N, C-alpha and C positions, 0 to 999 in steps of 0.2 A: 757193723755199719750203723751210722746215726739214723735214727727214725725221726722224721718230722711229724709231730702230732698236731701242731698249731701253725696257721698262717694268719698273720694279721697286718694291719695297714694303719699306720699313724699319720695324721695330718695336722699341720701347724701353719700358722700366720706369724710374720714378724710384726710386733707391735710398733706403732709409730715411735721414733726416736732411737730405735735399736738397730737400724740397718747401717751397721758400722763394721769396720774391719775387725776389731775386738770381738764383737758378738759372733761374726762369721767363724773366726778361729775357735771360740768356745763350742760352737756347734760341731765344727770339724773334730775337734778333740773328743766331744762326747759320743759322736757317731763311730769314730775309729775305735774307741774303748768299747763301745758296745759289741762291735764285730767279734771282739776276743772274749767276750763273757761266756761263761759255761752255759751250754744248752742253746746258744745262739748259733744256728747252722748258716745262716745267710741274711745279710742286710743290704737291701737295694734303695738307692735314693732317686727321688723323681722331682722334677719341677713341675708346679701347677700354675706358674705365673701367667696371669692373663686368661686363665681358663676357668678359674672359679675364684668368686670373691672371698670365700671363707677360708681358703688355704692356699698357700704358695709352695709349700714344701711338704713332701710325702715320703714315708719309709715303708717298704715291705719288708716285713720280718718273717722268716721262717724259723721255727723254734721246736725244740724237743718237748716243751711243755709251757703252761700258762706263766709259771714264775719267770721264765727266761724272757718272754715276751714282755712281761711287766718290767723286767730289769731295763730293757732297752727304753721303754717309755720313761722310766724313773731317771736315767741319765740324761735324756734330752730335756726333761722337765728341769734339769739344773741350770739350763740356759735361760734366757729370757723369752724363748718362743712362747707363744700363744697356743695352747693345745685346743684343737677345734673338733677333731673327731677320731674315733677308733673303731674299725670294722675288724672283727676277728672271729675265728671259729676252729672247730676240731675237723681233722681229716678222718673220714670214715666212708665205707662203701655205700653206694646208692641203695635204697630199699627197693627200687624198681628194676635195677639192672645188676645189682651186685658188683659193679665195677666202681673203680675210683672216678670221681668227677674232675680229676686233675691230669692234664696233659703237658702242663709246663715241667721243665727240668729244673730242679733246685737241688744243689747249686748248678749253675749253667750260664750260657750266655743269655742276655735279655734282649727282646725285640724293643723297637723304638718307642712304642706306647703301652701304658697300662691303664685299663678301664676298670674300675671297681665300684660295686653298688651293694647295698643291702637288698634282701629280697623277702617278701611276706606273702604267703598264700592266703585266700579268702577261707571263711569258716567253712562255706559250701564245699570247698575241695576235700576236706577231711571227712565229709558225709557221704562222699562218693565211694563206691566198693573198690577194693584194692585193685581188681582186674581193670576197672575203668580208668583209674590213675596210671596204672602201668602203661596202658595202651597209649594214652595221651603223652606220657613221658617218653615212651619209645619214638613216637613220631616227632615230638621235639628235639630228641637227641639226633634223629635221623637228618633233620634240617641243619642242626649245628655241625654235624660230621662233614657236611658237604663243603663247609668252608675250611678245608684242611690247613690253610696257611694261618688260621687263628687259633691260638692255644688257650685253653680254659683252666680256671682254677675255682672249684666249688668246695666251701667248708660249711660246717654245720654249727649253728648258733641258737637252736631253738631253746627258749626257756632261760637262756644265760646272758642274752644281749636283746636289743630292741627288734632286731630281725630274726629270722629263722635260718637264713642262709646268707652267706656272702659269696658273691660271684666276681670273679676277676677274669678279664681277657687281655692276652698279650697280642699285639697286632703291629705291623710296620705301616700300616694304611688305615687311617681313621675312617675314610670314606667307604672302604671295604667293610670295615667293622660295622658301620652304620647300616650297611645293606644286609649284614647277618641279623641285625636287631630287627629290621622290618620284616625279614623272612620269618623270624622266630615268632613274632607278634601276629602272624597269619595262622599259627597253629591252634589247635581246639583248646590247649590249655590256657591260653592267654586270658580269657574272662575270668579265671580263677586266680589272677595276680591281683593281691590287694595293694602292694606298694613295691616299687623298684627304684626309689630315689632316696637320698641324694647320689647323684653320679660323680665320681671322682676321676677325671682324666689327667693322667701325668706322663710327661715324657722323660724317659730314662737317660741317665748320663753318670759318669764317674761323680764322686762326691765333690771333687773340685769344680767339675763343670757345672754341677747343679747349684752349688753354693754360689758360684760366680754369677749366674743368671738370677738367683734370688737377691743377692746383695749388690750386684754390680761389680765391675772390674776394679773400682777404687774402694769399694767398701763404704 
């Protein structure tokens, strides 16, 4: 069975003058080719049109290793897309619970929205005892688990990217997700958050649907 070790999120903007049928086809061909690359387990497209100024198109990549993730990025960079962000990390068990922080199913059916952001703890967090941190994270997890309709993806990037973690959530209801965030921010661990932006919210669709929204029906 294929083992996913890396989840990553690539975000792009279409430069002025390249919103054309020809460019749309180049991107479609690159994405379809990437889906067949060795080590790429799944590739999901997202439209961020109107939701973020820095990105209009996003791809969630599940891969066996970093090299496969890079291969996808390399294919998409052969188009004229402007590369604006990459958030990625490794799959591993939580040091606090021993469990995976991933409840999404990959490969599998996708929910309507995907919200992704980097996450960094404060220096003070790491000066707390292991027991104190574990107690706060268990309470944090308890709140999150009460929103059973929202799926989580947590990967680790400490020391290899600007963030320590990358957090992703799948939901069919963004207002419901916002309520989850409000609830999580009331837990004791919240003051130890140093940064949890930028936030990338994308809507899932087939590659054809997403590219049509990004480029328009007539390209």
